[in-house]
N, C-alpha and C positions, 0 to 999 in steps of 0.2 A: 569282030573277034569270034572265033568258033568256041564251042563248049570245051573242046580238048585244049585249045590254047589258053583259055581262062583257067581250066583245071591245072595246067602246067604252071601258069603264072602264080596262082595262089599257093601251089606246092613249093615253088621256088622262094616265094615270100616267106613261107613258114621255115624253110631251111636256112634262109639268111638270118631270120630272127633267132633260130636255134643257135647259130654260131655266135650271135651277139650275146645271148643269154649265157652261153658257156664262157664267154670272155668277161662277164661281170665279176666284180670283186666278191669275196666270200662273206661279206657282212650280212647280217640278218635282213636289213632293209633291202639290199640288192637282191637277195634271194627271194623275198616276198614279191617285190615288183617284177622280177624276172619270171617267176612262176605265173603271175597274173598275165603278163605280156605274152608268154608262150601259150598259155591256155586260150586266150582269145584269138591269137593269130593262127594257131593250129585248127581252131574251130572254123575259121574262115574257109579254108580249103576243103575241109571235111563236109561242111554244110553246103558249099557250092556244088560239090560232087553229088551230095544227096538230093539237092534241088534238081539237078539234071536227070536224076532217076526217080523223081517223085511219082507216086502212083495217083496223085490227085492234084488238081489245081490249087486247092487249099494247102496241101503239103508243099508244093512248089513255092507259094508265096511265103509260107512260114519259114522255110529253109533260107530263102533269100533274105528274110529279115534277120536271121542269125548271122548271115554273111556280113551284114552291116556292122558286125563287131570289129571290122577293120578300123572303124572310127575309135572304138574303145582302145585299140592298140596304140593309137596316137596319144591318148591320155597317159598311158603307162610310160611311153617314151618321153613325154614331156616331164613326167615326174623324175625320170632318171636324170634328165638335164637339170631340172630345178633343184634336185637334191645334191647336185654336184658329183653324181656317180659316173656320168658319161658326158662327153662333150657333144654339143649340138651338131657339129660338123660330121661326127661319126654316125649320127642318126638321121641326117637330112634325107638321104636316098630312101631309107626305110619308111620315113614319115610320108615322103612323096608317093611311094608305092601304096601305102595304106589309103591315102587320099584318092589315088587313081582307081584303086579297086572299088572304093565307095562310089566314085563318079560313074563307074561302069554298072554297078549292081543296083544302085538306088533307083534310077529311072526304070529299069526292068521290073523291079518290084512294084513301083507305083503303077506302071502300065498293067501289070498282071492283076493288081487289086482293082483297078478301074474296070478292067474287062470282066472280072468276077462279079462286080456290082451290076454291070450292064446286063449280064446274063441273068442274074437274079431278078432284076427289074423286068426283063422281058418275060420271064416265067411268071412272075406275079401278074403282069398285065394280061397274059394269055388266060390265066386262071380267072381273073376278074371278068374278062370278056366272055368266057364260057359260062360263068355264073349268071351273067346278065341275059344271055341267050336262053337259058333254061327257064 
């Protein structure tokens, strides 16, 4: 999947959740859960986009970590079901999409973190070798 495709996918995910949040009942608990849900889902797309434009490797890894809030969105959707506010069948596709985004992003973040550690280790080894030679 290309960066552009993933950006589009996370944007569509956020739009679908926006429509869901707009359809929630007007009770206070629905409003609070809806705000939390929308906050974490909108952050997924924004931070994926920021990761793609990160100016450093550390920034890239950090932003991908925030994209993993897709998992948090599942928590809020589960609360909607458990509280009897929304039926599970209405949230199934959105929860599946949250899980899929997480399955795509998490391995990339782990690989990027491993690569960063490997580079740091190589730099440390070179410094040690040069100190030994002196």
